[in-house]
N, C-alpha and C positions, 0 to 999 in steps of 0.2 A: 552569445559568443559562437564563432564558427571553428572547426577544427582546423589545426594546422595541416595544410596539404601534403606537407613533407613529413608528417609525424611517423607514418608507418607505410611500408611497402605493401602492396596488395598480396592476398593469399587466397586460396580457394576456400569455399565455405565448409570447412571441416574443423571441429575443435581440437583434434589431436593428430600429429604427423605419425605415419607408420613408415619407418625408414628400412628399406631393404637393399638399397645400394651400398656400394662400398666406399663412398666418399668420406673424407676426413670430418669427424663429428665437430671438430673445433674450428673448422674454416667458416669465416663469415663472408658470404657472397655479396657482391655488389648487385645493384639493381640495374637492369637494362630495360629502357623504355621500349614499348612496342609501337612507337609512332613511325610514320611512314618517312622515308628518306626523300631526296629531291625528285621532282617530277621530270618525266621524259616529254618530249614535244607532244606526244599522243595525249598527255594528261594522265597516264597511269603512273602510279608510284614506282620509282626506280628501286630495285631491291638493294637494301642494306646489307651489312655484313651478316646481321641476324637473319635477314630473309634468305640470304643465299644459303646459310646453314639449313634453314627449314627445307630448301628444295634440293638438298643433296640426294644421291641415291641411297638405297637401303643400307643400313649400318654394316651389314656383314660383307658389302661390296667395296665400301669406302673407308672404313674405320682406320686401317692400317695402311692405307695408301697415301702417297704424297701428291703434291698439287698436279703433277703430269698425269698420274694415274687417274686422278679425280676428273681432269678435263676428258680424259679417254671415256670415263663411265658416263659423263654428261652426254657425250656424243652418242653412245649406245643408248642412252635413255631417250635421247630426241628421236632415235631410229625406231622406237617401239619397244623398249625394255620396260621392266616393271616399274622404273622410276620416271614415268611420263611427266610428273609434276615439276622435274628439275629442267631447267632451260639453259641453254648455251650462253644466253645473255646473262643470267645470274652469276654464272661462274666467272665469266670473263671480267665482270665488273667487280669482282670480290676485292682485287688488290686496290682499286680506286675507293672502293667503300671504306676500307681499312685506313687509307690515308685521310679520308675526310670524316672520320668517326666523330671528332669533336665538333665539326660543323653540323653534323646530322644531329648530334645531342642537342646542340643549342636550338636548331629548328624545332625538334620535338618539344622543347621547353615552350615553344609559342602556340603549340596546338592545344585544343580544350582539354583533352584528357592527358596531354604529355606534361603539364605542368608539374604534377605530383612526381612522375617518373624522373623528370630531368633533375629536380632538386636531389633525388636519391641516387643519381648515377655518379660515377667517378668524374673527375673534372677534365681529364684528358683521355685520348684514345689509349695510350699506354697504360694508364691506371685501370681503364676498363678491361683491357686485355689481360691484366694481371690479376684481377679478381673475378670470382666466380659469380654466377647469377644469384639472385636472392633465393634462399631457402624459403619454402611456403609452408604455412602452418596449416596443415591439411591431414586428413586421415583417409585411409582406404574406404571406398564406398560402403564396405560391410562393417566398418567399425562401430562400436556401440555408441548410439547417439546420446545416451544419458551419462557419459562420462564427464565429469566436471572439469572445468578449465582451471588450472592452478596459476595464479598471478602473483607477481611480486609487487608489493606496494611499499616502495622505498620513501614516499613522500605523498603530498596532495596531488590530485589530478591536474593536469594542464590541458586546457582546451578540450575537455571531456574524454581525453584518451588515458589509458592506464600509464602510470609513471614507470617506464622501463629504461633508465639511463643506461646507455651502453649495451642493452640487451641485444641479442640477436634473434631473428626468428628461428624456431626449430627446424631441422633438417627435414626436406619432404622425402617421401618414398619414391622409388623408381618403378615405373610400370614394367611388367613382364613384356618382353618383346612380342609385337604382333606383326604379321606379315603385311608388308606394303604391296602396292601396286594397283589399287584401285583407281579408276579414272576419276579426276576431280575437275569438274568444269567450272568455269567462272560465274559468279553469281552477279546478276544485274546490280549495278551500283546503287546505293541507298540514295534517296532524296537527300539533298543537302540539308534542308531543314529538319527532317526526321533524324538524320545523323547527328545534328547538333543537338536536338532535343534529348536524344538517347544519351549522348555523352556529357550533357550538362546536368542531367537528372530531372528534365522536364517533361519526359514522355509518359503519357497516360496508359499506354498499353504496350510495354516492352516485349510481351510475348509474341506480338504480331511481327516483330522484327528478328528477335532472337529466337534460337531453338531450331527445330526441323520442321519444314513447310514443303508440301508437295508443290512442284512447279512442273511445267513441260520438260519433260526429259529426265525426270527423276525426283530427288529429294534435296531441297536446299538446307544446308547447315549453316547456321551463323552463331558465333560467340563472341562474347566481350570479355577478353582477358588483358587488361591494360599493360601488364608487365611481361608477358609470355613472348618468347621469340618464335614460338610455332605452336599451332593447336591442331591436333588430329582428331578424327572421329574414329571410334572403335566400334564396328557394327558387324555383325556375322562373321567373326574371326578376321576381318579385314581392317587394316589400319590405313586411313586415307587422310593425307595432309591437307589442311584447308590453306587458302591463299589468304596472305597478309594484306588486308585493306587499309591498315594505318590505324592509328589511334587505339590500338588494342583490339580492334575488330578483325575477326578472321571469318571467311565465308568460303563456300564451294558447293557444287551441285554434284551429287552422286547418282549415278545412273542406276538407281535401284528399282526393281520391279514394283509395279503398282499392286498395292496390298490394301485391304479394308483398314488396317491399322497401321500407324506409323511404326517404323522398325525401332527396335530396342537398341539404344547405343549409350556409349560413354564417351567422355571427352578426355584427351591427353594433351596436356599442356607442358611445354618444355620451357624452362627458365635458364637453363645452362647454354653455354656457347656451343658445345659440341652435341651431336646426336646421342641421345640416351642420358644426358647430364641433367639432373634436377628435373626429372619428369614427375608430373602430378597426374594421376588419373582419378576422375570424379564424375558423378552424375550431373547431368545438365539441369539446373533448377527450371530452365524454360521449356522443358518436355512435359510438365505436369499441368493438368487442368486445375481450376480453382479448387482448392480443398475446403472451401466454406460453402454451405448449402443455400439454396435459394430462400428456404424458410427463414433461415438466419438473417439473411439480407432484408427480407420482407419486414420481419420484426423490428430490426434495427432502424429501418426506414419509418416505421410507425412509432418508434420509441417505446416499443412494448415488449422487448427481449428481457425477460426476468432472470436469464442466466447469461447476461452479456459476457461475463468473463470466460465463457466457453467458446465464445465466437471471436472476440477480439483480444489482441495481446500476442503473446508467444506461447504456442502450444506444441510440445514434442509430440509427434505421430508417425505413423508409417503409411506411406502413400505408394501404392503399386508395388508393395514389397521393398520399398526403400525407406529407411529410417531418417528422419530429420525433424525440422520445426517449421511450423506454419506461422508467419508473421502477418497480422492484420492490425490496422490502425484507421481510426476515423479522422480524416483530414479533408474535409469536402473542399476547401478553397485552395488546397495546394496544387501547383503546377505538376508536381512530381514528388514522389517519395522513394528513398532508397533505404536499404538496411545497411548499417555499419556497426562492426563489432570486433571483438578480439579475434574472430575467426577470418576477418579479411583486414586485420591491421588497421581498423576504423577508417578504411576508404571504402565507401559504399558505391563506388563507379560501377562495379561489375554486378551490383545486386539491386537494380531498379524494380519497383513493385509495380503491379498493374492496378488501375481503378476499376472498381467493379460497379458499372452502372451509375445511377444517380443516388446512391446511398452515401457517397462520400468515403466509403471504405476502400482501402488499399490492401493488396494481399500479394504474398509471395512464399513459397515453399522452398527452403533451403535444405537440400540433402546433407547429411552428416553432421548438422548442427544439433546439439542435444542439450540436456540440462547442465547448467553451470555455465553456459557460454554468456558473455556480456555483449549488450547491444544497446543501440539507440536508433532512432529514426532520423535520417538526413532528409529534411523537408525543404523543397524548393517553393519559395513564397511568390505571390503574384508578381513582385517586382523583379524576380529572377535571383534574388539573394537566397542564401542557404542558411538553415538553422538546424542545429543538432539537439534533438529533444529526447528525454526519457520517455519511456512507454507509460501512457496514463493507465493502462490496465495492467502493467507489471506486477506480478505475484511474488516477486522477490527483488530486492535491489541490493547495491553495493552499500557498505557501512559508510554513513557520512563521515567526512565531507565529500567522498567520492559519490558520483551521481548516476552511474550507469545501472540500466535494468539488467536482469539476470534471468535466463530462461529457467523456469521452475517446473518440476513435476514431482508432486507429492508421492512419497512411498509409505505414508504413515498408516498403521492399523489401530483403530480406535477400540477402547476397551470401556466405554461408558454407556454400553447398551442399557444396562439397568436405569441409569439416571435419565436417559432420553425417553424410556418407556413410561416412566412415572411422572415426568415433568409436567405433562398437562393435565393431570388428574384433578387438581384443585385450582380454582381461580386464584391468581396471585393476590388480589386485593382481599381474599378472604383466608389468606394463609399467613404465617409468620414471615416477615421480610426484615432483616437486620443486615446492614450493609457495611462492610469495611473498605473504604476507598484507598487506593493504592496507586502510587507512581512507581511503576515497576522499576526504572532504571535506578532509582534512589532508595527504594525500600531496604535494599542490601546492596549498596554500590558495587559494582564489579561482577555481580552474579549473572550467569546466562540464564536463559529460560529453563534449561534442565536443571541448573543448580537451584533456582527459585522453586522449582516443582518439588524439591526434596525439603524445603523450608516452609514456603507460604501456606500450603495446605494444612500442614500440622499446626502452624501458629493460629490460623484462622479457625480451624475446628476446635482447637483448645479453648479459644475465647468465645465460642459458640454463635459466632456471626453465620447467618445462613447463606450470604452472598459476599463477593468480592466485587468492587467495581473499580476497574482498571482505566486509569486516565489514558488518553489516547495512545494506542499502540501503532496505529498506522504510520508509515514512514514520514519523517520531517526532517528538513535539513538543520534546523536550529534547536538544539536541546533546551535552550532557554524558553522556548514556547511551551514546554511541557507537552508537546504533541498537538497543539491546537492549531497549528499552521502546517497543514498536511500537503506534501507533494506526491506521496505514494498511497492512493487511497485503496489500493487492493493489496497492499504488501506490508506485513508486520515489520516493524523496525528491525534492521539487520544489526543493531547495537548489542542485542543479547542472543543472537543465533539466527537460525533459518526458520522458515515458516513451519516445518515439520517439528521443529523444537517448541515453538509456540503452542502447536497442537498438543504436545506432550504435556505442557503446563496445564492447559485447559482440562485435558483428559485427567490428570492427577487430581485436580479440584474436584472434579465430578465424582471421581471414585471416592473421595472423602465427603461426598454428599453436600458440596458447596457449589452453589450457582455461580456463574460468571456474567457480569455486566460489563459492558465496554462503552466508554465515552466515543461519541461518533460526531463528526464536525463537518456537516454538509452545507455550512452557512458561507464559507469563504475559503480562499486559498491564497498562498503567497504569490509575489510576482516573479520569482526566480526564472530567468530567461531560458533555463533548460527544462522547465516543467510545463504547467498548464497555460501560463499567461500568453495570450495571442498565439496560440499553439501552432496554427498553420499560417501565421502571418496575419490573421484577422482575430477580432473578438469572437472566440469560438465557445469557450466555457464561460466567460465571462459576458456581461451585458454590453451591447454595442454603444449604448448612451454612457459616456464617462461619468456623469452624475449618478447614474445607477450602478455602475460597476465598481467604483471606488468605495471601499469601506472607510468612513471617515475616522474611526477610531483606531484601527490595528494596522493601517497601511497595507491592507490585503485587498483583493478583489472578490466581489460577491458573484456567485454563480447566477447564471440566467435561467431561472427556473421557468421562464415561459417558453424555452426550446425544448422540444420533445426529446431529442437526443441527450441534452444535459440532464433532464429529469431522469431519463432512462439510465445514464451513467450512474446517478446517485441512488435511485431505488434499487437497482441490481447490486449496488455495492452494499446496501443494507442487507439484502437477502444472502450476499456472498459470506458476510462475516457470520451469519447465523447458521448457514448450511454448510460451509467449508470448514469453519473453526468451532462449530457446536455452541457459539456464544448464546447465553440465555437471555440476554436483553441489551438494548441500546438506549443509553442516556444521550439525547440529542442536545448538543451544545448551542447556545446563543439563539434560542428560538426567536426571542423577541426582536432581535435584529432583522430576522428574515420576515416577520409579520408586518412590519410598519415601514412604509415608504419615507417616512420622516424621521426614522431612527437616527438620533444624533445628528440630524440635519436641521438647520435654521429656515425659516420661511423664505422662499425663493430658491432654496438649493435642492427642491424636490418637486415632482409632478404627481398631482392626484391621479387615482385610478379612473376608469371609465365612468363611474358613478360619482366622482367628485370626492371620494373618501381617501383616507390615508393608508388603507389596508393593502398590502402586496397580494393581489389575487392570485398571481402566478405561485408564490410561496405557499399560500394557503392549499392550492390544487396540489402542489408537490408533497406537502407533508400529509395530506389525505391519502394520497395515492401510495405514499411510502408505508404508512400504517396499515393500511388495508391489505397491501400486498405482503408485509411481513406476517400479519396475524393470520392471513390466508395459508400462507405456505410453510409456516414455522410454528406448529402447535406448542403451547406453553411458553414461547418467547414473550417478553414485554418490552415495551418502549416507555421512555420516561422523558418529559420535556423540562429542560432548564428555561422556563418562561417567567419573567420577573414582572410581568404586568396583569392586569385584570381581564385578559382576553377571555371571552366567554366561550366555553365548551372545548377546552383544551383536551379533556379526557372523555368527551362526549363522542359517541359513535358518528361516523362521518355521514350516515345517512339519516341522522337526527338534526333538523334545523332548529337553531336557537333564536332568541329574541332579536338578535342583530341581523338575522337573515342568512347567516352562514351555517352549513353543516358543522358537526363537530370535527375537531382536527384528528381524532381517533387515537390519541395516546392512552396508554394504560395507566400512566401515572404522570403527576407533575410535581416538580420540586417546589416545596412551599417556602418561597423566598420571603414572603411577609412574615411568616411565623419566625424565621431565622433572625430576619432584621429586628422584629419587635422584641423577641425574648432576649436577644443579646443587649438590645438598648436597656432593657430591665436589669439585667444581670451586671452590667458594668457599672450600675450606680451603687453608692454607699448604701448600706441597709437603712439608714435613717432617712434616705431621700426616696426609697423605692415605693413608699406609699403614694408619692405623687405620680408614679408611672405604672400603678397597678393595672390599669386597663391594657397595657401593652402585653400583659400575659394572658388576659382574657379575651381579647379582640379576636384572636384566631378562631375561636369557636363560633364566631358569627358566620364565618364562611367556610368552616371546617368540611362541610359536606358538599360543597359546590363543584369539587373536584375530587380525584383520588390522589392524594397527597403522600409524598415522601418528605420527611423532616431532615434538611441537610445541615450538617456542620461539616463543610467541605473544605478543600484546599483553599478555595477563595477567601475563607474567613481566617486563614492563618498565615497570610503572606503579606508583603508589601506595607508593612507598618501596622498592620491590624493586630499584631501580637497573637501568640498561641491562645487556645481556649483558657487554660488555667491562668495565663497572664493578664487576661481581660478582667479577671475577678478583682475586686478591691480588697483591702485589708492587708494583714501580714500572710506569710506563707500558710499557716494553718487555716486561716480563713479562705484564702485562695482555694486550696485543695478542697475545703468543705463545700464551698460554693460550687466548684467543678463537679463534685460527686452528687450534690442535690440537683444540679441542673441536668445531669445525665438521667437521674432518677425521674425527674419530671418529664424529660424528653421521651423516655422509653414507655411512659405511661399515657402519654398525649395521643389522641387519635391520629393515625398516619404511620407510615413505617419510618424507620431510623436509618440514618447514614452518618457515619462518623470517620473523619480522616485520620490516616495513620499518624501514630505519634500522640494523639489526644487520648488514646486509651490508656496511657501511663502518665498523663499530665506533663508532657514535655514543656518545658518553660520557654524554649526559643522558638522563634518562627521556623516554619519549614523552609528548607532550602534544597532545590533540586540538586546542588553540587555535593551534598553530603547526607541528605536524608534524616530520618529519625535519630534522636540521640539515645542510642541503644545503651551507652555506657551509664545511663541513669539507673539501669536495672541491675548493673554489676554489683554483686554482693560487697565487693571491696570499697564501693562508694558509700560513705556515711549516711546519705539520705535515700539510699535505694529502697528502703522499706517504705518510704513515703510514696514512691512511683509505683512500686510493686502493689501497694494496697489499692490504688485507683484501678490498676489493671484487674486485680482480683474482684473489684466491684463491677467492672464491665463484663467479666466472665459470669458472675452471679445474675447481673441484669439480663444478659442473653439467655441463661439456664432457665430462670423464673419466667421470662417473657415467651420463650417457645413453649414451655409447659402449661401456659395459661391462656386459654382461648379468648378469655374476656379482653385481653389486651390487643388482639389483632382480628378475632373473627368478624366483627361488626365495625371495622375502621371507617367504612364508607357509609355506614347506616346510622342515622340520628338516634335509633333505639339503642345503640351501643354506648351512649353517653349521657350522663346526668350530672349537673352541678350539685354539690353539697354546700359548699361555701366559696362563692366567687367574688365576694365583696368585702372581705375582711382586709382592706387596704392598710389600716393602722397596725395589724398584727403581721402583715406580709405572709399571710397564709392562704394557700389555695387547696381545696379539696373537691374531689369528684368521684364518681362511680363509673366504672366500665363494666359492660356486660357482654358475655358471650351469646351465642345464638340460642342456648338452652336456658338462658337467664342467670347462669352462674355469674356472681358479681366479684368485683375487686374494687378496694378503696384505695386511692392514691392521695396522700396529703403531704404537701411540701410547706416547710417553714423557712422562708427566706430571711429571717432575722436572727442575730447571733445569740439569742436568749433561749432558754429552755422553757417550754410552756407546759405546765403540768396540767393534768386533768382538763385537757381541752375538749370541749363538747363538740362531738361529730354526730350529725343525724344519719341514721342507718335504715335500710329497708326493714319492714317488719317481717317476723317469721323466721329470723335467723338469731339463735340464742347467744352466740359468742363469736369473737373474731380473733384471729391471730395474725401476728406480724410475720411477714414472709420475706421481707427486705427492709433494710434500714441502712441508708447511705453513711450514718454516723457511727456504725458499728467499729469496734476497736480494730478488727482485722483489716479495715480499709483505711486505717489512720484516723478514725473519728475519735470522739470523747466516750464512747460506749453508752450513751444515753438511750433508752429504748424501753420496749414492752416485752419482757421475756415471757411472761404468762398470758392466758387468754383473757381478752376483754369482754365482759359479760354486758349484754345490752339490757338497758332498763326501759322502763315505760314512760320515761321523762322525754317528752317531745323536744326535738332540736331541729333547727333548719328546715321547720315545716314538715318533718317526718314523725311518724308516730313513736320511734324508740331512737335511743341514742347510745353512744359509748363516750368514754372520756379517756382517750390516750394520752400518753406524755409525748410532746413533740420535741424531738432533738433540735439543737440549734444548727441553723443552716443545713437542713437535712430533709429528705424526702423518705417516707415510710410507705409501704405496701401492706394492706391488710386483706385477708380472705376468710371466709366462714371457717370457724374452727371445727 
């Protein structure tokens, strides 16, 4: 979509007005275009009424005089008075200009930059005369750039502009009077083609045309102010009126002495009909040198800028003592780029950006624009059409469905120094890692980040989880995607607060000793026309081959991992979340869809790689670069892959080549999707049928040490008709809960780390819905079955407590020496028994009985040298809602061999339960 050209009048680039004049606050001014009037035979524009006003004598000589006195003043000015810019021709044509104002306005509407202005003007000259010129939303040059912009949002956005029905722009300030009288010469006319490019937004370097430039005879000043009636230069205490060149362009040559540096100056634009009315004094954006360094541009060109968010996007800063915001964007195939925002009423005509060499980066420093300002980039495509796009590097966005980017500057002070200092002390795969997966918008619907920070850390800490994993928090337009279709890769979703609010949540979790993992989605992005898709009119972030660009399953576009700038965008994004928000780990979504060219594609729908294979070599290189960069820059941070195939070396180091000829992908962990699928296939069977699927519970140990695994019971397993975890179980309510508890006990003792989705910790019976989140009412004491759900949650708390305190359950998770089967073939009994070992040899025995019968004195072979064993966890305990069958006293080992071991014990196995035993 393109913006409505008549949706907002132009204003100067300043977020807040400072009103010092005495005009009525409630007056709603009309807009007067700055287009040229009819041309005289010589080809110069004939002064319109507005131009005549520009060229009047100084206010103190003319303000109180009538028409006759004004003519006298003009004659004096022509004879050499201070008002030399005023000509007799301008005044004598004033009456004619008034009579033809309506015709002039219609002609202005036909000019390239006059279209917007003409729509905003009054329909007749009488109406124009009866209204004041538009107030401009600006601030004094010294106003604080960080002051946020307050917007009214009465409804959804239309054409990307804020919805301000009937709103008027705020009143501008009036400049202090400055002495006039400086000679202003005529500037050479702009080349028509260059003029057209400038007004159309297709000029690659507007700074060569606008601003101040030394020319023979002085300094040429040129400004583009589409709705101004006059523009003056304020320099050295002198006010010099520029000539009106039409279409909002003003220029003039001042006979300033040659100096090594350009003189300091400001611009004074007048939008009112009379001198001194609705005047706005601002800095000129086109007097500043590029504010992005050569090293930044070099690294961007190479695709190696690991802190890309510091170079691209909108960054408040002070340049030459002037506060403002630097805007930069990568759009290599654009004819031109302009900045549009609430600071210029979404009309970017006066804010064209310059192209910086061959990097494809466009830049503009806008004085007076600060944190809180809304903006987008108005991009001119190769065919001359325009598209208004959100900033790919925006660090803050409007709350969906609004789509504008917001200038952001963090003011947050962190308090998690202790956490960060100790985070890297122990290798994650040799430490306890128990993860609670959370969808933040629905965990407690309606809470902000800061409100969540008061509840989530306490809840997770009480249950004993070591980490939380947040489903994607990057900005996304459709809540039903759960965050997996991202448009704002550098912005936490605004649904729950600001980026600093999100920092506060992470900080509070760290202060409670809880790590924060985050789902990260570099595989694809949605097609929204205001976001990344065909960003500059070409396939920029996506692949140029439609067969490679289109994701066959999700209706999205896949990133072009073969383009260095795109890889840089994503690698820097991974680093950004870890460094700017102190994220402790990234779970990378949909890795399998990235690795294979034929993913969800039939023969003939994909093209093999250069070796004739189906591997996406570009994606492999990207994942290796991302992992290597994150682990190098962010000590203690982990990455985990959601990879559902048997790709070799997902968690192998990138410099170690595997049997397939590829180096490892470099992830720290891989989700064990095979274990999840097989074990659930076993659990959904009636106990009488489980013996026929016994190998589905044991097969995971065949490959358990091929990667560093996380065992996930994630959101994907409890939605879309798959039922919640407890509802998957067969039998009546008691059996379902018993199976649920026994399965969690098996999961927590199996090699690998654990991940459990919210709601499953208290056996929620319904599927998860992002619309309402977990069924917390099940824990309400007033509910008759609340004890059943509370019992399951109590078990999860004890599982985490014993797990964290028992190194045998996590210290050798990735070492075969940490596991040994005791009984893996008792299919008829539905029994599994195995040993786990710590690095010092300390053992734990886990026994699961997935049949609904009690098995008394069940023989279990144990290591020799341990006289007795005691039960430290029993999922059938009465306090968890079980039957209370167990082994309250120590179990003495006898010399009777069992399961090939020299000693054995004979515990009682509760029905549908898991027990853990340790040396007494």
